[in-house]
C-alpha positions as CSV (number, residue, x, y, z in Angstrom):
1,M,77.9,184.2,85.2
2,N,74.6,183.7,83.4
3,P,71.9,183.0,86.1
4,V,70.5,180.1,84.1
5,L,73.9,178.5,83.5
6,K,74.7,178.9,87.2
7,R,71.4,177.2,88.2
8,V,72.1,174.3,85.8
9,L,75.5,173.8,87.2
10,L,74.2,173.8,90.8
11,W,71.6,171.2,89.8
12,L,74.2,169.0,88.2
13,L,76.5,169.3,91.3
14,A,73.5,168.3,93.5
15,L,72.6,165.3,91.3
16,F,76.1,164.0,90.9
17,P,76.3,162.3,94.4
18,I,72.9,160.8,93.9
19,V,73.7,159.4,90.4
20,Y,77.1,158.1,91.6
21,V,75.7,156.4,94.7
22,G,72.8,155.0,92.6
23,G,75.2,153.6,90.1
24,Q,77.3,151.9,92.8
25,V,74.1,150.4,94.4
26,F,72.9,149.1,91.0
27,S,76.3,147.6,90.2
28,Y,76.5,146.0,93.7
29,F,73.1,144.3,93.5
30,F,72.4,143.8,89.7
31,S,75.8,143.4,88.0
32,S,77.0,140.0,86.7
33,P,78.0,138.0,89.8
34,V,81.7,137.2,90.4
35,E,82.5,133.6,91.0
36,F,85.3,132.7,93.4
37,E,87.4,129.6,94.1
38,T,89.8,129.0,96.9
39,V,93.4,128.4,95.8
40,N,94.6,124.9,96.7
41,S,97.8,123.0,96.2
42,F,98.0,120.3,93.6
43,T,100.5,117.8,92.3
44,V,100.7,116.3,88.8
45,Y,103.2,114.0,87.1
46,D,104.5,113.4,83.6
47,R,104.0,109.6,83.4
48,L,105.0,106.7,81.3
49,E,102.3,104.0,80.9
50,V,103.4,100.4,80.4
51,E,102.1,96.9,81.1
52,G,103.9,94.8,83.6
53,I,103.9,91.7,85.7
54,A,104.5,91.2,89.4
55,I,107.1,88.7,90.6
56,R,107.1,87.7,94.2
57,S,108.6,85.0,96.5
58,E,105.6,82.8,96.8
59,Q,105.1,79.4,98.5
60,V,102.1,77.3,97.5
61,L,100.2,75.7,100.4
62,N,99.0,72.1,99.7
63,Q,96.0,70.7,101.6
64,V,97.2,68.2,104.2
65,S,94.1,66.1,104.2
66,S,90.7,65.9,102.4
67,G,87.7,67.7,103.8
68,Y,86.3,71.1,104.3
69,V,88.9,73.9,104.7
70,Y,88.0,76.5,107.3
71,Y,90.3,79.6,107.0
72,T,91.3,81.1,110.3
73,L,93.0,84.1,108.5
74,K,91.4,86.5,106.1
75,N,92.8,86.9,102.6
76,G,95.8,89.3,102.6
77,A,96.5,89.0,106.4
78,R,100.0,88.7,107.8
79,V,101.0,85.4,109.1
80,A,104.0,84.3,111.2
81,K,106.2,81.3,110.4
82,D,104.4,78.1,111.5
83,G,101.3,80.2,112.1
84,T,97.9,78.6,111.5
85,I,96.2,79.5,108.3
86,A,93.4,77.0,108.1
87,Q,91.9,73.9,109.7
88,V,90.4,70.9,107.8
89,Y,87.2,69.3,109.0
90,P,85.3,66.3,107.7
91,G,82.4,68.6,106.6
92,E,81.3,72.2,106.7
93,S,78.8,71.6,109.5
94,D,81.5,70.2,111.7
95,A,83.6,73.4,111.2
96,L,80.7,75.8,111.9
97,A,79.7,73.8,115.0
98,E,83.2,73.9,116.5
99,K,83.6,77.6,115.7
100,N,80.3,78.3,117.5
101,V,81.6,76.6,120.6
102,E,84.8,78.6,120.4
103,T,82.8,81.8,120.1
104,V,80.8,81.0,123.3
105,D,84.1,80.0,125.1
106,A,85.6,83.4,124.2
107,E,82.5,85.3,125.5
108,I,82.5,83.3,128.8
109,E,86.3,84.0,129.2
110,A,85.8,87.7,128.6
111,L,83.0,88.0,131.2
112,E,85.0,86.0,133.8
113,T,88.0,88.2,133.3
114,L,85.9,91.3,133.7
115,Q,84.4,90.0,136.9
116,K,87.8,89.2,138.4
117,Q,89.1,92.7,137.6
118,G,86.2,94.3,139.6
119,S,86.8,98.0,140.4
120,V,90.4,97.7,139.3
121,G,89.3,97.3,135.7
122,K,86.9,100.2,135.7
123,T,87.5,102.9,133.1
124,N,86.5,106.5,132.7
125,L,82.9,106.7,131.4
126,E,83.8,109.4,128.8
127,M,86.6,107.2,127.5
128,L,84.2,104.2,127.2
129,N,81.7,106.2,125.3
130,T,84.4,107.4,122.9
131,L,85.6,103.9,122.3
132,L,82.1,102.7,121.7
133,A,81.5,105.5,119.2
134,D,84.7,104.6,117.4
135,S,83.6,100.9,117.2
136,Q,80.2,102.0,115.8
137,K,81.9,104.1,113.1
138,D,84.1,101.1,112.2
139,L,81.1,98.9,111.7
140,V,79.4,101.5,109.5
141,T,82.6,101.8,107.4
142,M,82.8,98.1,107.0
143,A,79.2,97.9,105.9
144,K,79.7,100.6,103.3
145,E,82.9,99.0,101.9
146,G,81.4,95.5,102.0
147,N,84.2,94.4,104.3
148,F,82.8,91.8,106.7
149,D,85.9,89.9,107.6
150,E,86.5,91.9,110.8
151,V,82.8,92.3,111.9
152,A,83.1,89.5,114.5
153,T,86.2,91.0,116.1
154,V,84.6,94.5,116.3
155,R,81.4,92.9,117.7
156,A,83.4,91.2,120.5
157,E,85.1,94.5,121.3
158,M,81.8,96.4,121.5
159,L,80.3,93.7,123.7
160,E,83.2,94.0,126.2
161,L,82.9,97.8,126.2
162,L,79.2,97.6,126.8
163,N,79.7,95.1,129.7
164,R,82.3,97.4,131.3
165,K,79.9,100.4,131.0
166,Q,77.1,98.4,132.7
167,I,79.4,97.8,135.7
168,L,80.7,101.4,135.7
169,V,77.2,103.0,135.8
170,G,76.0,100.4,138.4
171,K,73.5,98.7,136.2
172,V,74.8,95.3,137.1
173,D,77.1,94.0,139.9
174,N,78.3,90.9,138.1
175,F,77.6,88.6,135.1
176,E,76.9,85.4,136.9
177,E,73.5,84.9,135.2
178,R,74.9,85.6,131.7
179,I,77.8,83.2,132.4
180,K,75.4,80.5,133.5
181,V,73.3,80.9,130.3
182,L,76.4,80.8,128.1
183,T,77.7,77.7,129.9
184,E,74.4,75.9,129.2
185,K,74.6,76.9,125.6
186,R,78.1,75.6,125.4
187,K,77.1,72.2,126.8
188,A,74.3,72.0,124.3
189,L,76.6,72.8,121.4
190,A,79.3,70.5,122.6
191,S,76.8,67.6,122.9
192,G,76.1,67.7,119.2
193,S,77.4,65.1,116.9
194,Y,80.1,67.1,115.2
195,K,83.7,66.0,114.5
196,S,86.8,68.0,115.3
197,A,89.4,69.1,112.8
198,T,91.4,66.4,111.1
199,G,94.3,68.6,109.9
200,T,95.9,72.0,110.2
201,V,97.5,74.2,107.4
202,T,100.4,76.2,108.7
203,S,102.7,78.7,107.0
204,P,106.2,77.7,106.1
205,V,107.5,81.3,106.3
206,A,106.4,84.6,107.6
207,G,104.6,86.8,105.1
208,Y,101.2,87.6,103.6
209,F,98.6,84.9,103.1
210,V,96.7,84.9,99.8
211,S,93.8,82.4,99.5
212,S,93.7,82.2,95.7
213,L,96.3,81.2,93.0
214,D,96.7,82.5,89.5
215,G,99.1,79.9,88.0
216,Y,102.1,82.3,87.8
217,E,103.6,81.2,91.1
218,D,106.2,78.9,89.5
219,M,106.6,80.7,86.2
220,F,109.7,82.8,87.3
221,D,112.7,82.0,89.5
222,Y,112.6,84.8,92.1
223,D,116.3,84.6,92.6
224,K,117.1,85.1,88.9
225,V,114.7,87.9,88.0
226,T,117.5,90.3,86.9
227,A,118.2,88.0,84.0
228,L,114.7,88.4,82.5
229,T,114.5,89.4,78.9
230,V,111.8,91.2,76.8
231,D,110.8,87.9,75.4
232,D,110.4,86.4,78.9
233,V,108.1,89.2,80.0
234,E,106.1,89.3,76.8
235,K,105.5,85.6,76.9
236,A,104.3,85.8,80.5
237,L,101.9,88.6,79.8
238,K,100.3,86.6,77.0
239,A,100.2,83.3,78.9
240,T,97.2,81.6,80.3
241,P,98.7,79.5,83.1
242,K,97.1,76.5,84.7
243,V,96.0,77.0,88.3
244,N,96.7,74.3,90.9
245,T,93.3,73.4,92.2
246,D,94.6,71.1,95.0
247,S,96.1,74.1,96.8
248,V,94.5,76.0,99.7
249,G,96.4,79.3,98.9
250,K,99.9,80.7,99.1
251,V,102.2,82.8,101.3
252,V,104.1,85.8,99.9
253,G,107.2,85.3,101.9
254,N,109.5,88.2,101.0
255,Y,108.5,91.9,101.4
256,E,110.8,92.8,98.4
257,W,109.0,92.1,95.1
258,Y,109.4,93.2,91.5
259,L,107.4,94.6,88.6
260,A,108.9,93.6,85.2
261,C,107.7,95.7,82.3
262,I,108.6,96.4,78.7
263,V,109.8,100.0,77.8
264,P,110.7,101.4,74.3
265,V,114.4,102.1,74.1
266,E,113.9,105.7,73.2
267,K,112.3,106.2,76.7
268,L,115.2,104.7,78.6
269,S,116.7,108.2,79.2
270,L,113.8,108.6,81.7
271,V,114.4,105.3,83.7
272,G,118.0,104.4,84.5
273,E,119.4,101.7,86.8
274,K,119.3,102.5,90.5
275,Q,117.0,105.4,89.9
276,E,114.3,105.9,92.5
277,L,110.8,106.5,91.2
278,N,107.2,106.2,92.1
279,V,104.6,104.1,90.2
280,M,100.8,104.0,90.2
281,L,98.7,100.9,89.8
282,P,95.4,102.6,89.0
283,F,93.3,99.5,89.2
284,V,94.8,98.4,92.6
285,A,95.7,101.3,94.8
286,D,95.1,105.1,95.0
287,D,98.6,105.9,96.4
288,A,101.9,106.1,94.6
289,I,104.3,103.2,95.4
290,P,108.0,103.8,95.7
291,V,110.3,101.7,93.5
292,T,113.9,101.4,92.4
293,V,115.0,100.6,88.9
294,E,116.8,97.3,89.6
295,K,117.8,96.2,86.1
296,V,117.5,97.3,82.5
297,N,118.0,94.6,79.8
298,K,117.9,95.9,76.2
299,Q,116.7,93.8,73.4
300,G,116.4,95.4,70.0
301,D,114.2,98.5,70.1
302,R,112.8,97.5,73.5
303,A,114.1,96.9,77.0
304,M,113.0,94.8,80.1
305,V,112.9,97.2,83.0
306,L,112.8,95.6,86.4
307,L,111.4,97.7,89.2
308,K,112.0,96.6,92.8
309,C,109.5,97.5,95.6
310,S,109.9,97.0,99.3
311,Y,106.3,98.0,100.2
312,M,103.7,95.3,100.6
313,S,100.0,95.4,101.5
314,E,96.9,93.3,101.4
315,S,96.0,94.5,97.9
316,L,99.5,94.4,96.5
317,S,100.0,90.8,97.7
318,A,97.6,89.6,95.0
319,V,98.4,91.7,91.9
320,R,99.9,90.1,88.8
321,C,99.4,91.5,85.3
322,E,98.7,95.2,85.7
323,Q,98.8,98.5,83.9
324,I,101.6,100.5,85.4
325,Q,102.1,104.3,85.4
326,I,105.7,105.2,86.0
327,L,105.7,108.7,87.5
328,L,108.5,110.9,86.1
329,T,108.7,114.7,86.6
330,E,106.7,116.0,89.5
331,Y,105.0,119.4,89.5
332,S,103.6,120.7,92.7
333,G,102.1,124.1,93.4
334,L,99.0,126.3,93.2
335,Y,96.1,125.0,91.1
336,V,94.9,127.7,88.7
337,P,92.2,126.8,86.1
338,D,92.4,128.4,82.7
339,E,89.2,130.4,83.2
340,A,90.9,132.2,86.1
341,L,94.1,133.1,84.2
342,R,94.5,136.6,82.8
343,F,97.4,138.8,81.5
344,D,98.2,142.4,82.5
345,E,99.4,145.3,80.3
346,N,102.9,143.8,80.4
347,N,101.6,140.4,79.2
348,E,102.4,138.9,82.6
349,P,100.1,136.1,83.8
350,G,98.0,136.4,86.9
351,V,94.5,136.2,88.4
352,F,92.0,138.5,90.0
353,A,91.7,137.8,93.7
354,R,89.6,139.1,96.5
355,N,91.3,141.8,98.6
356,G,88.7,142.8,101.2
357,T,85.7,144.0,99.3
358,T,87.6,144.7,96.0
359,L,89.4,142.8,93.3
360,Q,93.2,142.9,93.0
361,F,95.4,141.5,90.2
362,R,97.9,139.0,91.6
363,R,100.7,137.6,89.5
364,V,101.6,133.9,89.0
365,K,104.6,132.0,87.8
366,I,103.5,129.1,85.7
367,N,105.6,125.9,86.2
368,Y,103.3,123.5,84.3
369,H,100.3,123.8,82.0
370,S,98.0,121.0,81.1
371,E,96.3,121.4,77.7
372,T,94.0,118.5,78.3
373,G,93.1,119.4,81.9
374,K,92.9,123.1,81.1
375,Y,94.8,124.2,84.2
376,S,98.2,125.5,85.4
377,I,100.4,124.6,88.3
378,C,102.0,127.8,89.7
379,D,104.9,128.4,92.0
380,P,103.7,128.6,95.6
381,D,106.8,130.1,97.0
382,M,107.2,133.4,95.1
383,D,108.3,136.1,97.6
384,V,105.8,138.9,97.4
385,A,108.5,141.4,98.3
386,K,111.3,140.8,95.7
387,L,112.2,140.7,92.0
388,E,114.9,142.5,90.2
389,T,116.3,140.8,87.1
390,K,115.7,137.7,85.0
391,K,118.3,135.4,83.6
392,E,117.4,132.9,80.8
393,T,118.3,129.2,81.4
394,K,117.5,125.9,79.7
395,K,115.8,122.9,81.1
396,T,114.4,119.7,79.7
397,E,110.7,118.9,80.0
398,T,109.0,115.5,79.6
399,T,105.6,115.5,78.0
400,S,102.8,113.0,78.8
401,T,104.0,110.9,75.9
402,G,107.5,110.6,77.3
403,A,109.2,112.9,74.8
404,V,112.0,115.1,76.1
405,T,112.1,118.7,74.8
406,E,114.3,121.7,75.7
407,V,112.4,124.8,76.8
408,S,113.4,128.1,78.1
409,E,112.9,129.0,81.8
410,T,113.5,132.1,83.8
411,S,115.3,132.2,87.2
412,E,114.8,135.2,89.4
413,V,117.4,137.2,91.3
414,L,115.4,138.5,94.3
415,Q,115.6,142.0,95.8
416,A,113.1,144.2,97.5
417,T,111.4,146.9,95.3
418,E,108.4,149.1,95.7
419,E,107.0,148.0,92.3
420,V,106.5,144.3,93.2
421,E,104.6,145.2,96.4
422,E,102.0,146.9,94.1
423,A,101.5,143.6,92.2
424,P,101.7,140.8,94.7
425,Y,101.8,137.1,93.8
426,L,99.0,134.6,94.3
427,K,99.1,132.6,97.6
428,L,97.6,129.4,98.9
429,Y,94.0,129.9,100.1
430,D,93.5,133.2,98.3
431,D,90.0,133.6,96.8
432,M,90.6,133.8,93.0
433,V,88.0,134.8,90.4
434,V,86.9,132.0,88.1
435,G,83.9,133.7,86.5
436,G,82.4,137.1,86.0
437,K,82.2,140.0,83.5
438,N,83.8,143.5,83.5
439,L,86.6,142.5,85.8
440,Y,89.2,145.2,86.7
441,E,91.5,146.2,89.5
442,G,89.6,147.7,92.4
443,K,86.2,146.5,91.4
444,V,83.8,146.3,94.4
445,V,82.6,142.7,95.0
446,H,80.2,141.1,97.5
């Protein structure tokens, strides 16, 4: 071989490892960064949006005597039959004075009970500290949410816990001095010229107490709601009812209540009688509410759809005219944004995911794609070991507008093959690529 050529080849062979390693180092530190996102589960619904009105069994509470009404229950609280809802005083100062006396009485009683218990009532210090920390968190949460109805109750609980802690750590032996001070305070308050309550408002039934009225309480006959028509509901939605100003509130006495709404006839294939569905009240609650389609009354090109609900809460006890989202088809699976989705040489969808220090193409089976949200919901249960043949079937799909269309779908007959193991499916909590350039199978990432 020519000596010059031989020398050139030897130099090239010597430089090759250096160039290769240098290229890898440059790529590692200076190439376009790869962005990852953890794969999470997600649920989305096709939904039908309508306007509806809530119908409940409600009993209006009339004021028994004139004067200042002092509520002993917070709005939305549960109440037993014949339970006290409010007391009526000659004036506001009378109500506040008597409540101050009752607060002092309660504190004296708590201290006396604690003294009588002595060592029997002692609690583990660690448990006391945990309970105190929980109470402090409750107070912070109430302050953030602007919910001050329960502050007095939490304060009393914290005071009792602090008193228990003082006895447990030996800081005090008894509360005689504190009881004496409170007793004198009680005498001073009681000697004031305030008047006691002149009347009491009680609940005629067990249920939820609501302090305000909206005028719809007597608009519908609760026992005849299945006979409602489109005209009845439409008239109620447009109404401006007169509110009874002489009332002190109402009690929602039956935990079964209804949502009456108007649905176009062409959408009735989606909501049939006795069908169990979920609805969302976006301006009231974050969680879906289970309902049953109780009745469908057609009238021309529209229908009155009556939804029955057996779930009641503080917020639901006061709803009336609301925007309702009837949840139809549910899609649950792996959330894959459009920027992560790619297609292999066989035009099969998938994503690049982290596999140790390199990238690996992982397939996905798309069950739902949102054009507006720019994401897909993918099957989370694809077996990474198996796939043999595909058989075409048909299914119906409901769009966000409620239209029903027929689309093709593939169902898999599963059987182990070597080929599938080389192209696994995406799994929950994988790190998928959502950004980066020059992506390929086996690319080293950091």
